[in-house]
mmCIF file of the N, C-alpha and C atoms, coordinates in Angstrom:
data_MODEL
# 
_entry.id   MODEL 
# 
loop_
_atom_site.group_PDB 
_atom_site.id 
_atom_site.type_symbol 
_atom_site.label_atom_id 
_atom_site.label_alt_id 
_atom_site.label_comp_id 
_atom_site.label_asym_id 
_atom_site.label_entity_id 
_atom_site.label_seq_id 
_atom_site.pdbx_PDB_ins_code 
_atom_site.Cartn_x 
_atom_site.Cartn_y 
_atom_site.Cartn_z 
_atom_site.occupancy 
_atom_site.B_iso_or_equiv 
_atom_site.pdbx_formal_charge 
_atom_site.auth_seq_id 
_atom_site.auth_comp_id 
_atom_site.auth_asym_id 
_atom_site.auth_atom_id 
_atom_site.pdbx_PDB_model_num 
ATOM 1   N N  . MET A 1 1  ? -0.107 -41.290 54.409 1.00 0.00 ? 1  MET A N  1 
ATOM 2   C CA . MET A 1 1  ? 0.795  -42.400 54.622 1.00 0.00 ? 1  MET A CA 1 
ATOM 3   C C  . MET A 1 1  ? 0.026  -43.705 54.424 1.00 0.00 ? 1  MET A C  1 
ATOM 4   N N  . ARG A 1 2  ? 0.633  -44.621 53.666 1.00 0.00 ? 2  ARG A N  1 
ATOM 5   C CA . ARG A 1 2  ? -0.011 -45.915 53.422 1.00 0.00 ? 2  ARG A CA 1 
ATOM 6   C C  . ARG A 1 2  ? 0.459  -46.939 54.434 1.00 0.00 ? 2  ARG A C  1 
ATOM 7   N N  . GLU A 1 3  ? -0.445 -47.712 54.916 1.00 0.00 ? 3  GLU A N  1 
ATOM 8   C CA . GLU A 1 3  ? -0.117 -48.771 55.864 1.00 0.00 ? 3  GLU A CA 1 
ATOM 9   C C  . GLU A 1 3  ? 0.069  -50.116 55.170 1.00 0.00 ? 3  GLU A C  1 
ATOM 10  N N  . ALA A 1 4  ? -0.554 -50.302 54.014 1.00 0.00 ? 4  ALA A N  1 
ATOM 11  C CA . ALA A 1 4  ? -0.514 -51.592 53.321 1.00 0.00 ? 4  ALA A CA 1 
ATOM 12  C C  . ALA A 1 4  ? 0.823  -51.761 52.605 1.00 0.00 ? 4  ALA A C  1 
ATOM 13  N N  . MET A 1 5  ? 1.261  -53.003 52.521 1.00 0.00 ? 5  MET A N  1 
ATOM 14  C CA . MET A 1 5  ? 2.492  -53.306 51.800 1.00 0.00 ? 5  MET A CA 1 
ATOM 15  C C  . MET A 1 5  ? 2.190  -53.472 50.321 1.00 0.00 ? 5  MET A C  1 
ATOM 16  N N  . ASP A 1 6  ? 3.123  -53.069 49.489 1.00 0.00 ? 6  ASP A N  1 
ATOM 17  C CA . ASP A 1 6  ? 2.966  -53.198 48.052 1.00 0.00 ? 6  ASP A CA 1 
ATOM 18  C C  . ASP A 1 6  ? 3.369  -54.619 47.647 1.00 0.00 ? 6  ASP A C  1 
ATOM 19  N N  . PRO A 1 7  ? 2.447  -55.415 47.110 1.00 0.00 ? 7  PRO A N  1 
ATOM 20  C CA . PRO A 1 7  ? 2.783  -56.800 46.783 1.00 0.00 ? 7  PRO A CA 1 
ATOM 21  C C  . PRO A 1 7  ? 3.644  -56.942 45.532 1.00 0.00 ? 7  PRO A C  1 
ATOM 22  N N  . TRP A 1 8  ? 3.741  -55.886 44.712 1.00 0.00 ? 8  TRP A N  1 
ATOM 23  C CA . TRP A 1 8  ? 4.473  -56.005 43.452 1.00 0.00 ? 8  TRP A CA 1 
ATOM 24  C C  . TRP A 1 8  ? 5.960  -56.232 43.652 1.00 0.00 ? 8  TRP A C  1 
ATOM 25  N N  . THR A 1 9  ? 6.500  -55.769 44.744 1.00 0.00 ? 9  THR A N  1 
ATOM 26  C CA . THR A 1 9  ? 7.909  -56.017 45.040 1.00 0.00 ? 9  THR A CA 1 
ATOM 27  C C  . THR A 1 9  ? 8.156  -57.518 45.152 1.00 0.00 ? 9  THR A C  1 
ATOM 28  N N  . PHE A 1 10 ? 7.271  -58.202 45.854 1.00 0.00 ? 10 PHE A N  1 
ATOM 29  C CA . PHE A 1 10 ? 7.412  -59.641 46.042 1.00 0.00 ? 10 PHE A CA 1 
ATOM 30  C C  . PHE A 1 10 ? 7.098  -60.408 44.757 1.00 0.00 ? 10 PHE A C  1 
ATOM 31  N N  . VAL A 1 11 ? 6.158  -59.929 43.985 1.00 0.00 ? 11 VAL A N  1 
ATOM 32  C CA . VAL A 1 11 ? 5.825  -60.571 42.713 1.00 0.00 ? 11 VAL A CA 1 
ATOM 33  C C  . VAL A 1 11 ? 7.007  -60.487 41.761 1.00 0.00 ? 11 VAL A C  1 
ATOM 34  N N  . VAL A 1 12 ? 7.603  -59.326 41.641 1.00 0.00 ? 12 VAL A N  1 
ATOM 35  C CA . VAL A 1 12 ? 8.757  -59.152 40.757 1.00 0.00 ? 12 VAL A CA 1 
ATOM 36  C C  . VAL A 1 12 ? 9.932  -59.988 41.253 1.00 0.00 ? 12 VAL A C  1 
ATOM 37  N N  . ALA A 1 13 ? 10.153 -60.001 42.555 1.00 0.00 ? 13 ALA A N  1 
ATOM 38  C CA . ALA A 1 13 ? 11.251 -60.798 43.116 1.00 0.00 ? 13 ALA A CA 1 
ATOM 39  C C  . ALA A 1 13 ? 11.038 -62.283 42.867 1.00 0.00 ? 13 ALA A C  1 
ATOM 40  N N  . SER A 1 14 ? 9.825  -62.764 43.014 1.00 0.00 ? 14 SER A N  1 
ATOM 41  C CA . SER A 1 14 ? 9.577  -64.190 42.799 1.00 0.00 ? 14 SER A CA 1 
ATOM 42  C C  . SER A 1 14 ? 9.733  -64.561 41.320 1.00 0.00 ? 14 SER A C  1 
ATOM 43  N N  . TYR A 1 15 ? 9.309  -63.695 40.426 1.00 0.00 ? 15 TYR A N  1 
ATOM 44  C CA . TYR A 1 15 ? 9.531  -63.956 38.999 1.00 0.00 ? 15 TYR A CA 1 
ATOM 45  C C  . TYR A 1 15 ? 11.026 -63.941 38.672 1.00 0.00 ? 15 TYR A C  1 
ATOM 46  N N  . ALA A 1 16 ? 11.764 -63.009 39.248 1.00 0.00 ? 16 ALA A N  1 
ATOM 47  C CA . ALA A 1 16 ? 13.207 -62.939 38.994 1.00 0.00 ? 16 ALA A CA 1 
ATOM 48  C C  . ALA A 1 16 ? 13.901 -64.199 39.491 1.00 0.00 ? 16 ALA A C  1 
ATOM 49  N N  . ILE A 1 17 ? 13.525 -64.671 40.668 1.00 0.00 ? 17 ILE A N  1 
ATOM 50  C CA . ILE A 1 17 ? 14.107 -65.899 41.204 1.00 0.00 ? 17 ILE A CA 1 
ATOM 51  C C  . ILE A 1 17 ? 13.720 -67.089 40.337 1.00 0.00 ? 17 ILE A C  1 
ATOM 52  N N  . GLY A 1 18 ? 12.465 -67.155 39.929 1.00 0.00 ? 18 GLY A N  1 
ATOM 53  C CA . GLY A 1 18 ? 12.001 -68.264 39.093 1.00 0.00 ? 18 GLY A CA 1 
ATOM 54  C C  . GLY A 1 18 ? 12.682 -68.308 37.741 1.00 0.00 ? 18 GLY A C  1 
ATOM 55  N N  . VAL A 1 19 ? 12.794 -67.165 37.084 1.00 0.00 ? 19 VAL A N  1 
ATOM 56  C CA . VAL A 1 19 ? 13.446 -67.112 35.770 1.00 0.00 ? 19 VAL A CA 1 
ATOM 57  C C  . VAL A 1 19 ? 14.938 -67.393 35.919 1.00 0.00 ? 19 VAL A C  1 
ATOM 58  N N  . GLY A 1 20 ? 15.556 -66.828 36.943 1.00 0.00 ? 20 GLY A N  1 
ATOM 59  C CA . GLY A 1 20 ? 16.978 -67.069 37.175 1.00 0.00 ? 20 GLY A CA 1 
ATOM 60  C C  . GLY A 1 20 ? 17.269 -68.534 37.453 1.00 0.00 ? 20 GLY A C  1 
ATOM 61  N N  . ALA A 1 21 ? 16.441 -69.172 38.268 1.00 0.00 ? 21 ALA A N  1 
ATOM 62  C CA . ALA A 1 21 ? 16.635 -70.587 38.571 1.00 0.00 ? 21 ALA A CA 1 
ATOM 63  C C  . ALA A 1 21 ? 16.418 -71.447 37.329 1.00 0.00 ? 21 ALA A C  1 
ATOM 64  N N  . THR A 1 22 ? 15.428 -71.100 36.521 1.00 0.00 ? 22 THR A N  1 
ATOM 65  C CA . THR A 1 22 ? 15.178 -71.849 35.291 1.00 0.00 ? 22 THR A CA 1 
ATOM 66  C C  . THR A 1 22 ? 16.357 -71.741 34.331 1.00 0.00 ? 22 THR A C  1 
ATOM 67  N N  . LEU A 1 23 ? 16.873 -70.537 34.158 1.00 0.00 ? 23 LEU A N  1 
ATOM 68  C CA . LEU A 1 23 ? 18.025 -70.352 33.285 1.00 0.00 ? 23 LEU A CA 1 
ATOM 69  C C  . LEU A 1 23 ? 19.249 -71.094 33.828 1.00 0.00 ? 23 LEU A C  1 
ATOM 70  N N  . GLY A 1 24 ? 19.418 -71.082 35.138 1.00 0.00 ? 24 GLY A N  1 
ATOM 71  C CA . GLY A 1 24 ? 20.514 -71.818 35.745 1.00 0.00 ? 24 GLY A CA 1 
ATOM 72  C C  . GLY A 1 24 ? 20.412 -73.313 35.492 1.00 0.00 ? 24 GLY A C  1 
ATOM 73  N N  . MET A 1 25 ? 19.212 -73.861 35.605 1.00 0.00 ? 25 MET A N  1 
ATOM 74  C CA . MET A 1 25 ? 19.000 -75.287 35.349 1.00 0.00 ? 25 MET A CA 1 
ATOM 75  C C  . MET A 1 25 ? 19.252 -75.626 33.879 1.00 0.00 ? 25 MET A C  1 
ATOM 76  N N  . VAL A 1 26 ? 18.859 -74.740 32.976 1.00 0.00 ? 26 VAL A N  1 
ATOM 77  C CA . VAL A 1 26 ? 19.089 -74.971 31.547 1.00 0.00 ? 26 VAL A CA 1 
ATOM 78  C C  . VAL A 1 26 ? 20.584 -75.006 31.255 1.00 0.00 ? 26 VAL A C  1 
ATOM 79  N N  . VAL A 1 27 ? 21.320 -74.047 31.794 1.00 0.00 ? 27 VAL A N  1 
ATOM 80  C CA . VAL A 1 27 ? 22.770 -74.015 31.575 1.00 0.00 ? 27 VAL A CA 1 
ATOM 81  C C  . VAL A 1 27 ? 23.428 -75.251 32.184 1.00 0.00 ? 27 VAL A C  1 
ATOM 82  N N  . TRP A 1 28 ? 23.023 -75.608 33.379 1.00 0.00 ? 28 TRP A N  1 
ATOM 83  C CA . TRP A 1 28 ? 23.584 -76.778 34.056 1.00 0.00 ? 28 TRP A CA 1 
ATOM 84  C C  . TRP A 1 28 ? 23.319 -78.049 33.247 1.00 0.00 ? 28 TRP A C  1 
ATOM 85  N N  . SER A 1 29 ? 22.110 -78.215 32.741 1.00 0.00 ? 29 SER A N  1 
ATOM 86  C CA . SER A 1 29 ? 21.794 -79.415 31.975 1.00 0.00 ? 29 SER A CA 1 
ATOM 87  C C  . SER A 1 29 ? 22.523 -79.431 30.632 1.00 0.00 ? 29 SER A C  1 
ATOM 88  N N  . LEU A 1 30 ? 22.712 -78.260 30.001 1.00 0.00 ? 30 LEU A N  1 
ATOM 89  C CA . LEU A 1 30 ? 23.480 -78.220 28.754 1.00 0.00 ? 30 LEU A CA 1 
ATOM 90  C C  . LEU A 1 30 ? 24.933 -78.626 28.988 1.00 0.00 ? 30 LEU A C  1 
ATOM 91  N N  . ILE A 1 31 ? 25.527 -78.131 30.068 1.00 0.00 ? 31 ILE A N  1 
ATOM 92  C CA . ILE A 1 31 ? 26.907 -78.502 30.394 1.00 0.00 ? 31 ILE A CA 1 
ATOM 93  C C  . ILE A 1 31 ? 26.996 -79.993 30.686 1.00 0.00 ? 31 ILE A C  1 
ATOM 94  N N  . SER A 1 32 ? 26.048 -80.522 31.446 1.00 0.00 ? 32 SER A N  1 
ATOM 95  C CA . SER A 1 32 ? 26.050 -81.956 31.760 1.00 0.00 ? 32 SER A CA 1 
ATOM 96  C C  . SER A 1 32 ? 25.870 -82.798 30.503 1.00 0.00 ? 32 SER A C  1 
ATOM 97  N N  . MET A 1 33 ? 25.021 -82.349 29.586 1.00 0.00 ? 33 MET A N  1 
ATOM 98  C CA . MET A 1 33 ? 24.796 -83.075 28.346 1.00 0.00 ? 33 MET A CA 1 
ATOM 99  C C  . MET A 1 33 ? 26.067 -83.106 27.497 1.00 0.00 ? 33 MET A C  1 
ATOM 100 N N  . ARG A 1 34 ? 26.763 -81.955 27.412 1.00 0.00 ? 34 ARG A N  1 
ATOM 101 C CA . ARG A 1 34 ? 28.004 -81.916 26.626 1.00 0.00 ? 34 ARG A CA 1 
ATOM 102 C C  . ARG A 1 34 ? 29.063 -82.838 27.232 1.00 0.00 ? 34 ARG A C  1 
ATOM 103 N N  . ARG A 1 35 ? 29.154 -82.877 28.551 1.00 0.00 ? 35 ARG A N  1 
ATOM 104 C CA . ARG A 1 35 ? 30.113 -83.768 29.204 1.00 0.00 ? 35 ARG A CA 1 
ATOM 105 C C  . ARG A 1 35 ? 29.776 -85.233 28.929 1.00 0.00 ? 35 ARG A C  1 
ATOM 106 N N  . ALA A 1 36 ? 28.501 -85.573 29.001 1.00 0.00 ? 36 ALA A N  1 
ATOM 107 C CA . ALA A 1 36 ? 28.088 -86.950 28.752 1.00 0.00 ? 36 ALA A CA 1 
ATOM 108 C C  . ALA A 1 36 ? 28.359 -87.349 27.300 1.00 0.00 ? 36 ALA A C  1 
ATOM 109 N N  . GLU A 1 37 ? 28.100 -86.446 26.372 1.00 0.00 ? 37 GLU A N  1 
ATOM 110 C CA . GLU A 1 37 ? 28.390 -86.738 24.964 1.00 0.00 ? 37 GLU A CA 1 
ATOM 111 C C  . GLU A 1 37 ? 29.885 -86.920 24.744 1.00 0.00 ? 37 GLU A C  1 
ATOM 112 N N  . SER A 1 38 ? 30.682 -86.112 25.407 1.00 0.00 ? 38 SER A N  1 
ATOM 113 C CA . SER A 1 38 ? 32.131 -86.232 25.293 1.00 0.00 ? 38 SER A CA 1 
ATOM 114 C C  . SER A 1 38 ? 32.616 -87.573 25.845 1.00 0.00 ? 38 SER A C  1 
ATOM 115 N N  . ARG A 1 39 ? 32.080 -87.989 26.984 1.00 0.00 ? 39 ARG A N  1 
ATOM 116 C CA . ARG A 1 39 ? 32.452 -89.298 27.562 1.00 0.00 ? 39 ARG A CA 1 
ATOM 117 C C  . ARG A 1 39 ? 32.027 -90.431 26.639 1.00 0.00 ? 39 ARG A C  1 
ATOM 118 N N  . ARG A 1 40 ? 30.849 -90.311 26.050 1.00 0.00 ? 40 ARG A N  1 
ATOM 119 C CA . ARG A 1 40 ? 30.368 -91.340 25.121 1.00 0.00 ? 40 ARG A CA 1 
ATOM 120 C C  . ARG A 1 40 ? 31.279 -91.452 23.906 1.00 0.00 ? 40 ARG A C  1 
ATOM 121 N N  . ASP A 1 41 ? 31.668 -90.306 23.350 1.00 0.00 ? 41 ASP A N  1 
ATOM 122 C CA . ASP A 1 41 ? 32.537 -90.295 22.178 1.00 0.00 ? 41 ASP A CA 1 
ATOM 123 C C  . ASP A 1 41 ? 33.911 -90.893 22.495 1.00 0.00 ? 41 ASP A C  1 
ATOM 124 N N  . ARG A 1 42 ? 34.441 -90.576 23.682 1.00 0.00 ? 42 ARG A N  1 
ATOM 125 C CA . ARG A 1 42 ? 35.730 -91.143 24.082 1.00 0.00 ? 42 ARG A CA 1 
ATOM 126 C C  . ARG A 1 42 ? 35.635 -92.654 24.278 1.00 0.00 ? 42 ARG A C  1 
ATOM 127 N N  . ALA A 1 43 ? 34.507 -93.139 24.788 1.00 0.00 ? 43 ALA A N  1 
ATOM 128 C CA . ALA A 1 43 ? 34.333 -94.570 25.032 1.00 0.00 ? 43 ALA A CA 1 
ATOM 129 C C  . ALA A 1 43 ? 34.186 -95.337 23.718 1.00 0.00 ? 43 ALA A C  1 
ATOM 130 N N  . ARG A 1 44 ? 33.684 -94.690 22.679 1.00 0.00 ? 44 ARG A N  1 
ATOM 131 C CA . ARG A 1 44 ? 33.475 -95.356 21.395 1.00 0.00 ? 44 ARG A CA 1 
ATOM 132 C C  . ARG A 1 44 ? 34.751 -95.478 20.566 1.00 0.00 ? 44 ARG A C  1 
ATOM 133 N N  . LYS A 1 45 ? 35.746 -94.638 20.868 1.00 0.00 ? 45 LYS A N  1 
ATOM 134 C CA . LYS A 1 45 ? 36.988 -94.673 20.102 1.00 0.00 ? 45 LYS A CA 1 
ATOM 135 C C  . LYS A 1 45 ? 37.765 -95.963 20.420 1.00 0.00 ? 45 LYS A C  1 
ATOM 136 N N  . PRO A 1 46 ? 38.292 -96.598 19.388 1.00 0.00 ? 46 PRO A N  1 
ATOM 137 C CA . PRO A 1 46 ? 39.019 -97.865 19.632 1.00 0.00 ? 46 PRO A CA 1 
ATOM 138 C C  . PRO A 1 46 ? 40.353 -97.663 20.313 1.00 0.00 ? 46 PRO A C  1 
# 
C-alpha cells in the first residue's frame, strides 16, 4: 500500500484548467472584438 499521493492527478487537472481558461478567454475576446467591429461599422454608416 502506498502512502504518498500521486502528484500527476493535480498536474493534469491544473493543465486542464489552464488550457480551458485560456480557450475561454480567446473565445470571449473574439466575441467582444466582433461586437466592437459591428458597433464601429454601424456608427460609420450615414
